[in-house]
PDB file of N, CA, C, O and CB in Angstrom:
ATOM      1  N   UNK A   1     -21.801  -9.771 -16.967  1.00  0.00           N
ATOM      2  CA  UNK A   1     -22.461  -9.637 -16.082  1.00  0.00           C
ATOM      3  C   UNK A   1     -22.019  -8.784 -14.937  1.00  0.00           C
ATOM      4  O   UNK A   1     -22.958  -8.781 -14.141  1.00  0.00           O
ATOM      5  CB  UNK A   1     -22.724 -10.691 -15.835  1.00  0.00           C
ATOM      6  N   UNK A   2     -21.138  -8.136 -14.524  1.00  0.00           N
ATOM      7  CA  UNK A   2     -20.945  -7.077 -14.032  1.00  0.00           C
ATOM      8  C   UNK A   2     -20.761  -6.068 -14.410  1.00  0.00           C
ATOM      9  O   UNK A   2     -20.085  -5.807 -15.405  1.00  0.00           O
ATOM     10  CB  UNK A   2     -20.413  -7.116 -13.549  1.00  0.00           C
ATOM     11  N   UNK A   3     -21.461  -5.083 -13.522  1.00  0.00           N
ATOM     12  CA  UNK A   3     -21.821  -4.101 -13.516  1.00  0.00           C
ATOM     13  C   UNK A   3     -20.339  -2.672 -14.806  1.00  0.00           C
ATOM     14  O   UNK A   3     -19.905  -3.231 -15.813  1.00  0.00           O
ATOM     15  CB  UNK A   3     -22.085  -4.050 -11.667  1.00  0.00           C
ATOM     16  N   UNK A   4     -20.051  -1.797 -14.672  1.00  0.00           N
ATOM     17  CA  UNK A   4     -18.562  -1.078 -15.476  1.00  0.00           C
ATOM     18  C   UNK A   4     -18.651  -1.072 -13.922  1.00  0.00           C
ATOM     19  O   UNK A   4     -18.322  -2.044 -13.242  1.00  0.00           O
ATOM     20  CB  UNK A   4     -18.322   0.634 -16.815  1.00  0.00           C
ATOM     21  N   UNK A   5     -19.148   0.162 -13.385  1.00  0.00           N
ATOM     22  CA  UNK A   5     -18.612   0.679 -11.257  1.00  0.00           C
ATOM     23  C   UNK A   5     -18.454  -0.159 -10.772  1.00  0.00           C
ATOM     24  O   UNK A   5     -17.758   0.245  -9.840  1.00  0.00           O
ATOM     25  CB  UNK A   5     -19.577   1.380 -10.001  1.00  0.00           C
ATOM     26  N   UNK A   6     -18.572  -1.249 -10.631  1.00  0.00           N
ATOM     27  CA  UNK A   6     -17.704  -2.197 -10.046  1.00  0.00           C
ATOM     28  C   UNK A   6     -17.162  -2.801 -10.473  1.00  0.00           C
ATOM     29  O   UNK A   6     -16.510  -3.455  -9.659  1.00  0.00           O
ATOM     30  CB  UNK A   6     -17.945  -2.810  -9.476  1.00  0.00           C
ATOM     31  N   UNK A   7     -16.921  -3.132 -11.790  1.00  0.00           N
ATOM     32  CA  UNK A   7     -15.472  -3.344 -12.860  1.00  0.00           C
ATOM     33  C   UNK A   7     -14.091  -2.493 -12.181  1.00  0.00           C
ATOM     34  O   UNK A   7     -12.994  -2.834 -11.739  1.00  0.00           O
ATOM     35  CB  UNK A   7     -15.842  -2.491 -14.724  1.00  0.00           C
ATOM     36  N   UNK A   8     -14.984  -0.925 -12.416  1.00  0.00           N
ATOM     37  CA  UNK A   8     -13.500  -0.326 -11.806  1.00  0.00           C
ATOM     38  C   UNK A   8     -13.863  -0.242 -10.273  1.00  0.00           C
ATOM     39  O   UNK A   8     -14.562   0.770 -10.315  1.00  0.00           O
ATOM     40  CB  UNK A   8     -12.966   1.425 -12.487  1.00  0.00           C
ATOM     41  N   UNK A   9     -13.861  -0.545  -9.219  1.00  0.00           N
ATOM     42  CA  UNK A   9     -13.789  -0.999  -8.125  1.00  0.00           C
ATOM     43  C   UNK A   9     -13.172  -1.799  -8.107  1.00  0.00           C
ATOM     44  O   UNK A   9     -12.372  -1.776  -7.172  1.00  0.00           O
ATOM     45  CB  UNK A   9     -14.587  -1.216  -7.643  1.00  0.00           C
ATOM     46  N   UNK A  10     -13.088  -2.971  -9.021  1.00  0.00           N
ATOM     47  CA  UNK A  10     -12.143  -4.636  -8.359  1.00  0.00           C
ATOM     48  C   UNK A  10     -11.179  -4.013  -8.836  1.00  0.00           C
ATOM     49  O   UNK A  10     -10.246  -4.133  -8.042  1.00  0.00           O
ATOM     50  CB  UNK A  10     -12.349  -6.554  -9.002  1.00  0.00           C
ATOM     51  N   UNK A  11     -10.872  -3.379  -9.745  1.00  0.00           N
ATOM     52  CA  UNK A  11      -9.603  -3.042 -10.939  1.00  0.00           C
ATOM     53  C   UNK A  11      -8.837  -2.035 -10.176  1.00  0.00           C
ATOM     54  O   UNK A  11      -7.613  -2.111 -10.282  1.00  0.00           O
ATOM     55  CB  UNK A  11     -10.148  -2.298 -12.625  1.00  0.00           C
ATOM     56  N   UNK A  12      -9.438  -0.898  -9.259  1.00  0.00           N
ATOM     57  CA  UNK A  12      -8.728  -0.363  -8.422  1.00  0.00           C
ATOM     58  C   UNK A  12      -8.177  -1.007  -7.196  1.00  0.00           C
ATOM     59  O   UNK A  12      -7.142  -0.602  -6.668  1.00  0.00           O
ATOM     60  CB  UNK A  12      -9.319   0.529  -8.171  1.00  0.00           C
ATOM     61  N   UNK A  13      -8.877  -2.015  -6.745  1.00  0.00           N
ATOM     62  CA  UNK A  13      -8.617  -3.048  -5.729  1.00  0.00           C
ATOM     63  C   UNK A  13      -7.762  -4.201  -6.233  1.00  0.00           C
ATOM     64  O   UNK A  13      -7.998  -5.321  -5.780  1.00  0.00           O
ATOM     65  CB  UNK A  13      -9.917  -3.593  -5.220  1.00  0.00           C
ATOM     66  N   UNK A  14      -7.003  -4.072  -6.930  1.00  0.00           N
ATOM     67  CA  UNK A  14      -5.804  -5.018  -7.866  1.00  0.00           C
ATOM     68  C   UNK A  14      -4.634  -4.240  -8.037  1.00  0.00           C
ATOM     69  O   UNK A  14      -3.431  -4.395  -7.828  1.00  0.00           O
ATOM     70  CB  UNK A  14      -6.275  -5.457  -9.495  1.00  0.00           C
ATOM     71  N   UNK A  15      -5.567  -3.117  -8.605  1.00  0.00           N
ATOM     72  CA  UNK A  15      -4.320  -2.326  -8.844  1.00  0.00           C
ATOM     73  C   UNK A  15      -3.389  -2.263  -7.524  1.00  0.00           C
ATOM     74  O   UNK A  15      -2.261  -2.705  -7.305  1.00  0.00           O
ATOM     75  CB  UNK A  15      -4.734  -0.820  -9.310  1.00  0.00           C
ATOM     76  N   UNK A  16      -4.236  -1.595  -6.792  1.00  0.00           N
ATOM     77  CA  UNK A  16      -4.472  -1.084  -5.086  1.00  0.00           C
ATOM     78  C   UNK A  16      -2.692  -3.022  -4.136  1.00  0.00           C
ATOM     79  O   UNK A  16      -1.704  -2.972  -3.404  1.00  0.00           O
ATOM     80  CB  UNK A  16      -7.779  -1.646  -4.365  1.00  0.00           C
ATOM     81  N   UNK A  17      -3.336  -4.003  -4.788  1.00  0.00           N
ATOM     82  CA  UNK A  17      -2.498  -5.150  -4.065  1.00  0.00           C
ATOM     83  C   UNK A  17      -1.716  -5.029  -4.556  1.00  0.00           C
ATOM     84  O   UNK A  17      -0.861  -4.694  -3.736  1.00  0.00           O
ATOM     85  CB  UNK A  17      -2.722  -6.436  -3.972  1.00  0.00           C
ATOM     86  N   UNK A  18      -0.966  -5.098  -6.280  1.00  0.00           N
ATOM     87  CA  UNK A  18      -0.111  -5.092  -7.431  1.00  0.00           C
ATOM     88  C   UNK A  18       0.645  -4.226  -6.596  1.00  0.00           C
ATOM     89  O   UNK A  18       1.306  -4.871  -5.783  1.00  0.00           O
ATOM     90  CB  UNK A  18      -0.619  -4.635  -8.965  1.00  0.00           C
ATOM     91  N   UNK A  19       0.810  -2.780  -6.489  1.00  0.00           N
ATOM     92  CA  UNK A  19       1.675  -2.073  -6.342  1.00  0.00           C
ATOM     93  C   UNK A  19       2.352  -2.118  -4.265  1.00  0.00           C
ATOM     94  O   UNK A  19       3.354  -1.516  -3.881  1.00  0.00           O
ATOM     95  CB  UNK A  19       0.941  -0.659  -7.079  1.00  0.00           C
ATOM     96  N   UNK A  20       1.549  -2.873  -3.471  1.00  0.00           N
ATOM     97  CA  UNK A  20       1.346  -3.345  -2.631  1.00  0.00           C
ATOM     98  C   UNK A  20       2.942  -4.268  -2.076  1.00  0.00           C
ATOM     99  O   UNK A  20       3.764  -4.219  -1.160  1.00  0.00           O
ATOM    100  CB  UNK A  20       0.069  -3.961  -3.001  1.00  0.00           C
ATOM    101  N   UNK A  21       2.655  -5.071  -3.340  1.00  0.00           N
ATOM    102  CA  UNK A  21       3.493  -6.158  -3.410  1.00  0.00           C
ATOM    103  C   UNK A  21       4.757  -6.078  -4.305  1.00  0.00           C
ATOM    104  O   UNK A  21       5.460  -6.945  -4.825  1.00  0.00           O
ATOM    105  CB  UNK A  21       2.716  -7.204  -3.804  1.00  0.00           C
ATOM    106  N   UNK A  22       4.794  -4.587  -4.296  1.00  0.00           N
ATOM    107  CA  UNK A  22       5.581  -3.602  -5.061  1.00  0.00           C
ATOM    108  C   UNK A  22       6.267  -2.926  -4.284  1.00  0.00           C
ATOM    109  O   UNK A  22       7.310  -2.400  -4.674  1.00  0.00           O
ATOM    110  CB  UNK A  22       4.909  -2.746  -5.832  1.00  0.00           C
ATOM    111  N   UNK A  23       5.899  -2.825  -3.247  1.00  0.00           N
ATOM    112  CA  UNK A  23       6.114  -1.972  -1.992  1.00  0.00           C
ATOM    113  C   UNK A  23       8.127  -2.175  -1.437  1.00  0.00           C
ATOM    114  O   UNK A  23       8.654  -3.147  -0.895  1.00  0.00           O
ATOM    115  CB  UNK A  23       4.723  -2.779  -0.553  1.00  0.00           C
ATOM    116  N   UNK A  24       8.409  -1.584  -1.627  1.00  0.00           N
ATOM    117  CA  UNK A  24      10.205  -2.138  -0.699  1.00  0.00           C
ATOM    118  C   UNK A  24      10.060  -1.634   0.234  1.00  0.00           C
ATOM    119  O   UNK A  24       9.875  -0.417   0.261  1.00  0.00           O
ATOM    120  CB  UNK A  24      11.878  -1.670  -1.157  1.00  0.00           C
ATOM    121  N   UNK A  25      10.108  -2.773   1.913  1.00  0.00           N
ATOM    122  CA  UNK A  25      10.708  -2.019   3.080  1.00  0.00           C
ATOM    123  C   UNK A  25      11.946  -2.776   3.432  1.00  0.00           C
ATOM    124  O   UNK A  25      12.295  -3.862   2.968  1.00  0.00           O
ATOM    125  CB  UNK A  25       9.709  -1.901   4.361  1.00  0.00           C
ATOM    126  N   UNK A  26      12.466  -2.153   4.189  1.00  0.00           N
ATOM    127  CA  UNK A  26      14.164  -1.987   4.263  1.00  0.00           C
ATOM    128  C   UNK A  26      13.866  -2.691   5.853  1.00  0.00           C
ATOM    129  O   UNK A  26      13.009  -2.018   6.427  1.00  0.00           O
ATOM    130  CB  UNK A  26      15.104   0.075   4.113  1.00  0.00           C
ATOM    131  N   UNK A  27      14.297  -3.730   6.603  1.00  0.00           N
ATOM    132  CA  UNK A  27      14.686  -4.174   7.589  1.00  0.00           C
ATOM    133  C   UNK A  27      15.609  -3.800   8.072  1.00  0.00           C
ATOM    134  O   UNK A  27      16.693  -3.907   7.499  1.00  0.00           O
ATOM    135  CB  UNK A  27      14.747  -5.048   7.565  1.00  0.00           C
ATOM    136  N   UNK A  28      15.434  -2.992   9.818  1.00  0.00           N
ATOM    137  CA  UNK A  28      16.583  -2.161  10.841  1.00  0.00           C
ATOM    138  C   UNK A  28      15.748  -3.662  11.751  1.00  0.00           C
ATOM    139  O   UNK A  28      14.783  -4.400  11.552  1.00  0.00           O
ATOM    140  CB  UNK A  28      16.353   0.230  11.530  1.00  0.00           C
ATOM    141  N   UNK A  29      17.069  -3.451  13.025  1.00  0.00           N
ATOM    142  CA  UNK A  29      17.567  -4.056  14.198  1.00  0.00           C
ATOM    143  C   UNK A  29      17.554  -5.147  14.277  1.00  0.00           C
ATOM    144  O   UNK A  29      16.766  -5.688  15.054  1.00  0.00           O
ATOM    145  CB  UNK A  29      17.139  -3.779  15.142  1.00  0.00           C
ATOM    146  N   UNK A  30      18.619  -6.037  13.327  1.00  0.00           N
ATOM    147  CA  UNK A  30      18.863  -7.423  12.962  1.00  0.00           C
ATOM    148  C   UNK A  30      16.741  -7.665  12.919  1.00  0.00           C
ATOM    149  O   UNK A  30      16.021  -8.287  13.700  1.00  0.00           O
ATOM    150  CB  UNK A  30      20.166  -8.537  14.526  1.00  0.00           C
ATOM    151  N   UNK A  31      16.362  -6.804  11.584  1.00  0.00           N
ATOM    152  CA  UNK A  31      15.145  -7.782  11.878  1.00  0.00           C
ATOM    153  C   UNK A  31      14.027  -7.137  12.805  1.00  0.00           C
ATOM    154  O   UNK A  31      12.988  -7.613  12.347  1.00  0.00           O
ATOM    155  CB  UNK A  31      15.696  -9.151  12.639  1.00  0.00           C
ATOM    156  N   UNK A  32      13.717  -6.376  13.774  1.00  0.00           N
ATOM    157  CA  UNK A  32      13.371  -6.338  15.014  1.00  0.00           C
ATOM    158  C   UNK A  32      12.368  -5.237  14.543  1.00  0.00           C
ATOM    159  O   UNK A  32      11.374  -4.732  15.065  1.00  0.00           O
ATOM    160  CB  UNK A  32      14.522  -6.092  16.171  1.00  0.00           C
ATOM    161  N   UNK A  33      12.853  -5.105  13.646  1.00  0.00           N
ATOM    162  CA  UNK A  33      11.350  -3.501  12.844  1.00  0.00           C
ATOM    163  C   UNK A  33      12.036  -3.192  11.599  1.00  0.00           C
ATOM    164  O   UNK A  33      13.107  -3.654  11.206  1.00  0.00           O
ATOM    165  CB  UNK A  33      11.144  -1.347  13.972  1.00  0.00           C
ATOM    166  N   UNK A  34      11.231  -2.302  11.004  1.00  0.00           N
ATOM    167  CA  UNK A  34      10.795  -2.030   9.590  1.00  0.00           C
ATOM    168  C   UNK A  34      10.522  -0.820   9.459  1.00  0.00           C
ATOM    169  O   UNK A  34      10.240  -0.082  10.404  1.00  0.00           O
ATOM    170  CB  UNK A  34       9.719  -2.720   9.122  1.00  0.00           C
ATOM    171  N   UNK A  35      10.586  -0.417   8.056  1.00  0.00           N
ATOM    172  CA  UNK A  35      10.746   1.230   7.638  1.00  0.00           C
ATOM    173  C   UNK A  35      10.233   0.704   6.021  1.00  0.00           C
ATOM    174  O   UNK A  35      10.301  -0.236   5.228  1.00  0.00           O
ATOM    175  CB  UNK A  35      12.796   2.174   7.832  1.00  0.00           C
ATOM    176  N   UNK A  36       9.717   1.989   6.204  1.00  0.00           N
ATOM    177  CA  UNK A  36       9.132   2.017   4.005  1.00  0.00           C
ATOM    178  C   UNK A  36       9.289   3.446   4.051  1.00  0.00           C
ATOM    179  O   UNK A  36       9.043   4.149   5.031  1.00  0.00           O
ATOM    180  CB  UNK A  36       6.884   1.445   3.220  1.00  0.00           C
ATOM    181  N   UNK A  37       9.744   3.862   2.849  1.00  0.00           N
ATOM    182  CA  UNK A  37      10.391   5.640   2.581  1.00  0.00           C
ATOM    183  C   UNK A  37       9.360   6.281   2.337  1.00  0.00           C
ATOM    184  O   UNK A  37       8.903   6.010   1.227  1.00  0.00           O
ATOM    185  CB  UNK A  37      11.468   6.050   1.250  1.00  0.00           C
ATOM    186  N   UNK A  38       8.681   7.169   3.017  1.00  0.00           N
ATOM    187  CA  UNK A  38       8.377   7.533   2.544  1.00  0.00           C
ATOM    188  C   UNK A  38       7.656   8.511   0.442  1.00  0.00           C
ATOM    189  O   UNK A  38       6.561   8.774  -0.054  1.00  0.00           O
ATOM    190  CB  UNK A  38       8.770   7.384   3.433  1.00  0.00           C
ATOM    191  N   UNK A  39       8.837   8.628   0.094  1.00  0.00           N
ATOM    192  CA  UNK A  39       9.081   8.912  -1.204  1.00  0.00           C
ATOM    193  C   UNK A  39       8.546   7.639  -1.971  1.00  0.00           C
ATOM    194  O   UNK A  39       8.270   7.869  -3.148  1.00  0.00           O
ATOM    195  CB  UNK A  39      10.599   9.249  -1.435  1.00  0.00           C
ATOM    196  N   UNK A  40       8.371   6.506  -1.597  1.00  0.00           N
ATOM    197  CA  UNK A  40       8.038   5.035  -2.536  1.00  0.00           C
ATOM    198  C   UNK A  40       7.110   5.659  -3.188  1.00  0.00           C
ATOM    199  O   UNK A  40       6.942   6.668  -2.502  1.00  0.00           O
ATOM    200  CB  UNK A  40       7.449   3.480  -1.800  1.00  0.00           C
ATOM    201  N   UNK A  41       6.200   5.733  -4.310  1.00  0.00           N
ATOM    202  CA  UNK A  41       5.694   5.486  -5.614  1.00  0.00           C
ATOM    203  C   UNK A  41       4.610   4.865  -5.605  1.00  0.00           C
ATOM    204  O   UNK A  41       3.492   5.259  -5.938  1.00  0.00           O
ATOM    205  CB  UNK A  41       6.467   4.855  -6.388  1.00  0.00           C
ATOM    206  N   UNK A  42       5.148   3.265  -4.977  1.00  0.00           N
ATOM    207  CA  UNK A  42       3.979   2.330  -4.897  1.00  0.00           C
ATOM    208  C   UNK A  42       3.155   2.443  -4.047  1.00  0.00           C
ATOM    209  O   UNK A  42       1.977   2.295  -4.373  1.00  0.00           O
ATOM    210  CB  UNK A  42       4.228   1.197  -4.785  1.00  0.00           C
ATOM    211  N   UNK A  43       3.532   2.771  -2.536  1.00  0.00           N
ATOM    212  CA  UNK A  43       2.552   3.296  -1.365  1.00  0.00           C
ATOM    213  C   UNK A  43       2.064   4.053  -1.867  1.00  0.00           C
ATOM    214  O   UNK A  43       0.842   3.931  -1.957  1.00  0.00           O
ATOM    215  CB  UNK A  43       2.929   3.804  -0.146  1.00  0.00           C
ATOM    216  N   UNK A  44       2.587   5.031  -2.363  1.00  0.00           N
ATOM    217  CA  UNK A  44       2.098   6.513  -2.704  1.00  0.00           C
ATOM    218  C   UNK A  44       0.443   5.668  -3.912  1.00  0.00           C
ATOM    219  O   UNK A  44      -0.683   5.783  -3.428  1.00  0.00           O
ATOM    220  CB  UNK A  44       3.925   7.827  -3.915  1.00  0.00           C
ATOM    221  N   UNK A  45       0.561   5.098  -5.017  1.00  0.00           N
ATOM    222  CA  UNK A  45      -0.348   4.798  -5.584  1.00  0.00           C
ATOM    223  C   UNK A  45      -1.556   3.655  -5.185  1.00  0.00           C
ATOM    224  O   UNK A  45      -2.697   3.636  -5.646  1.00  0.00           O
ATOM    225  CB  UNK A  45       0.236   4.636  -6.515  1.00  0.00           C
ATOM    226  N   UNK A  46      -1.005   2.773  -4.260  1.00  0.00           N
ATOM    227  CA  UNK A  46      -1.173   2.102  -2.755  1.00  0.00           C
ATOM    228  C   UNK A  46      -2.421   3.109  -2.655  1.00  0.00           C
ATOM    229  O   UNK A  46      -3.476   2.983  -3.277  1.00  0.00           O
ATOM    230  CB  UNK A  46       0.330   2.261  -1.366  1.00  0.00           C
ATOM    231  N   UNK A  47      -1.982   4.499  -1.427  1.00  0.00           N
ATOM    232  CA  UNK A  47      -3.297   5.369  -1.040  1.00  0.00           C
ATOM    233  C   UNK A  47      -4.108   5.896  -1.661  1.00  0.00           C
ATOM    234  O   UNK A  47      -5.239   5.952  -1.178  1.00  0.00           O
ATOM    235  CB  UNK A  47      -3.173   6.237  -0.492  1.00  0.00           C
ATOM    236  N   UNK A  48      -3.851   6.474  -2.949  1.00  0.00           N
ATOM    237  CA  UNK A  48      -4.236   6.914  -4.145  1.00  0.00           C
ATOM    238  C   UNK A  48      -5.387   6.224  -5.105  1.00  0.00           C
ATOM    239  O   UNK A  48      -6.279   6.529  -5.897  1.00  0.00           O
ATOM    240  CB  UNK A  48      -3.106   6.949  -4.755  1.00  0.00           C
ATOM    241  N   UNK A  49      -4.722   5.029  -4.462  1.00  0.00           N
ATOM    242  CA  UNK A  49      -6.501   4.149  -5.256  1.00  0.00           C
ATOM    243  C   UNK A  49      -7.022   3.258  -4.732  1.00  0.00           C
ATOM    244  O   UNK A  49      -7.845   2.411  -5.079  1.00  0.00           O
ATOM    245  CB  UNK A  49      -6.550   3.348  -6.647  1.00  0.00           C
ATOM    246  N   UNK A  50      -6.343   3.553  -3.598  1.00  0.00           N
ATOM    247  CA  UNK A  50      -8.343   3.011  -2.022  1.00  0.00           C
ATOM    248  C   UNK A  50      -8.752   4.393  -1.055  1.00  0.00           C
ATOM    249  O   UNK A  50      -9.666   4.785  -0.331  1.00  0.00           O
ATOM    250  CB  UNK A  50      -7.683   1.205   0.089  1.00  0.00           C
ATOM    251  N   UNK A  51      -7.665   4.754  -1.475  1.00  0.00           N
ATOM    252  CA  UNK A  51      -7.529   6.248  -0.170  1.00  0.00           C
ATOM    253  C   UNK A  51      -8.005   5.851   1.160  1.00  0.00           C
ATOM    254  O   UNK A  51      -8.985   5.656   1.879  1.00  0.00           O
ATOM    255  CB  UNK A  51      -8.654   7.780  -0.531  1.00  0.00           C
ATOM    256  N   UNK A  52      -6.429   5.848   1.034  1.00  0.00           N
ATOM    257  CA  UNK A  52      -6.167   5.938   2.379  1.00  0.00           C
ATOM    258  C   UNK A  52      -5.438   7.141   3.182  1.00  0.00           C
ATOM    259  O   UNK A  52      -5.659   8.158   2.524  1.00  0.00           O
ATOM    260  CB  UNK A  52      -5.512   4.891   2.564  1.00  0.00           C
ATOM    261  N   UNK A  53      -4.711   7.442   4.254  1.00  0.00           N
ATOM    262  CA  UNK A  53      -4.376   8.270   4.662  1.00  0.00           C
ATOM    263  C   UNK A  53      -2.933   8.005   4.380  1.00  0.00           C
ATOM    264  O   UNK A  53      -2.520   7.311   5.309  1.00  0.00           O
ATOM    265  CB  UNK A  53      -4.892   8.485   5.794  1.00  0.00           C
ATOM    266  N   UNK A  54      -1.750   8.299   3.316  1.00  0.00           N
ATOM    267  CA  UNK A  54      -0.498   8.288   3.296  1.00  0.00           C
ATOM    268  C   UNK A  54      -0.228   7.757   4.680  1.00  0.00           C
ATOM    269  O   UNK A  54      -0.615   6.746   5.265  1.00  0.00           O
ATOM    270  CB  UNK A  54       0.082   9.581   2.923  1.00  0.00           C
ATOM    271  N   UNK A  55       0.613   8.825   5.040  1.00  0.00           N
ATOM    272  CA  UNK A  55       1.332   8.764   6.676  1.00  0.00           C
ATOM    273  C   UNK A  55       0.525   7.693   7.378  1.00  0.00           C
ATOM    274  O   UNK A  55       1.008   6.857   8.142  1.00  0.00           O
ATOM    275  CB  UNK A  55       1.180  10.372   7.703  1.00  0.00           C
ATOM    276  N   UNK A  56      -0.334   7.765   7.155  1.00  0.00           N
ATOM    277  CA  UNK A  56      -0.958   6.453   8.812  1.00  0.00           C
ATOM    278  C   UNK A  56      -0.426   4.922   8.275  1.00  0.00           C
ATOM    279  O   UNK A  56       0.016   3.974   8.925  1.00  0.00           O
ATOM    280  CB  UNK A  56      -3.487   6.217   9.080  1.00  0.00           C
ATOM    281  N   UNK A  57      -0.761   5.160   6.156  1.00  0.00           N
ATOM    282  CA  UNK A  57      -0.436   4.116   5.423  1.00  0.00           C
ATOM    283  C   UNK A  57       0.714   3.139   6.100  1.00  0.00           C
ATOM    284  O   UNK A  57       0.443   2.231   6.885  1.00  0.00           O
ATOM    285  CB  UNK A  57      -0.045   4.671   4.125  1.00  0.00           C
ATOM    286  N   UNK A  58       2.197   3.524   5.608  1.00  0.00           N
ATOM    287  CA  UNK A  58       3.340   3.727   5.691  1.00  0.00           C
ATOM    288  C   UNK A  58       3.333   3.442   7.228  1.00  0.00           C
ATOM    289  O   UNK A  58       4.061   2.559   7.682  1.00  0.00           O
ATOM    290  CB  UNK A  58       3.798   5.021   5.097  1.00  0.00           C
ATOM    291  N   UNK A  59       2.122   4.539   8.410  1.00  0.00           N
ATOM    292  CA  UNK A  59       3.158   3.769  10.058  1.00  0.00           C
ATOM    293  C   UNK A  59       2.613   1.608  10.401  1.00  0.00           C
ATOM    294  O   UNK A  59       3.137   0.540  10.716  1.00  0.00           O
ATOM    295  CB  UNK A  59       2.122   5.230  12.356  1.00  0.00           C
ATOM    296  N   UNK A  60       1.047   2.300   9.972  1.00  0.00           N
ATOM    297  CA  UNK A  60       0.710   0.344  10.012  1.00  0.00           C
ATOM    298  C   UNK A  60       1.416  -0.395   8.867  1.00  0.00           C
ATOM    299  O   UNK A  60       1.540  -1.538   9.308  1.00  0.00           O
ATOM    300  CB  UNK A  60      -1.185  -0.159   9.705  1.00  0.00           C
ATOM    301  N   UNK A  61       1.779  -0.372   8.022  1.00  0.00           N
ATOM    302  CA  UNK A  61       2.578  -1.690   7.757  1.00  0.00           C
ATOM    303  C   UNK A  61       3.933  -2.362   8.448  1.00  0.00           C
ATOM    304  O   UNK A  61       4.635  -3.344   8.206  1.00  0.00           O
ATOM    305  CB  UNK A  61       2.935  -1.544   6.505  1.00  0.00           C
ATOM    306  N   UNK A  62       3.917  -1.025   9.694  1.00  0.00           N
ATOM    307  CA  UNK A  62       5.732  -1.105   9.740  1.00  0.00           C
ATOM    308  C   UNK A  62       5.226  -1.331  11.908  1.00  0.00           C
ATOM    309  O   UNK A  62       6.080  -0.855  12.656  1.00  0.00           O
ATOM    310  CB  UNK A  62       7.132   1.280   8.857  1.00  0.00           C
ATOM    311  N   UNK A  63       4.454  -1.739  12.339  1.00  0.00           N
ATOM    312  CA  UNK A  63       3.214  -1.479  13.290  1.00  0.00           C
ATOM    313  C   UNK A  63       2.696  -2.774  13.786  1.00  0.00           C
ATOM    314  O   UNK A  63       1.838  -3.378  13.141  1.00  0.00           O
ATOM    315  CB  UNK A  63       1.997  -0.702  12.547  1.00  0.00           C
ATOM    316  N   UNK A  64       3.319  -3.377  15.248  1.00  0.00           N
ATOM    317  CA  UNK A  64       2.065  -4.801  15.404  1.00  0.00           C
ATOM    318  C   UNK A  64       0.381  -4.320  15.494  1.00  0.00           C
ATOM    319  O   UNK A  64      -0.714  -4.733  15.111  1.00  0.00           O
ATOM    320  CB  UNK A  64       2.382  -5.782  17.195  1.00  0.00           C
ATOM    321  N   UNK A  65       0.948  -3.195  16.244  1.00  0.00           N
ATOM    322  CA  UNK A  65      -0.840  -2.582  17.144  1.00  0.00           C
ATOM    323  C   UNK A  65      -1.251  -1.281  16.994  1.00  0.00           C
ATOM    324  O   UNK A  65      -2.300  -0.901  17.516  1.00  0.00           O
ATOM    325  CB  UNK A  65      -0.898  -2.566  18.945  1.00  0.00           C
TER     326      UNK A  65
END
């Protein structure tokens, strides 16, 4: 009973969440900081699926504020 356009949106969101779960985050400075490689294909897929900017997502995954 769900429209096909809504199904595709749901599938995109689920796929993005799964890619986010595969993202490799490297810890730095004894666990006080972290970084995400700009070459990580899962981050690229996540950003393209949700239409968010790659550099902003890379930054905000590793910063609290």
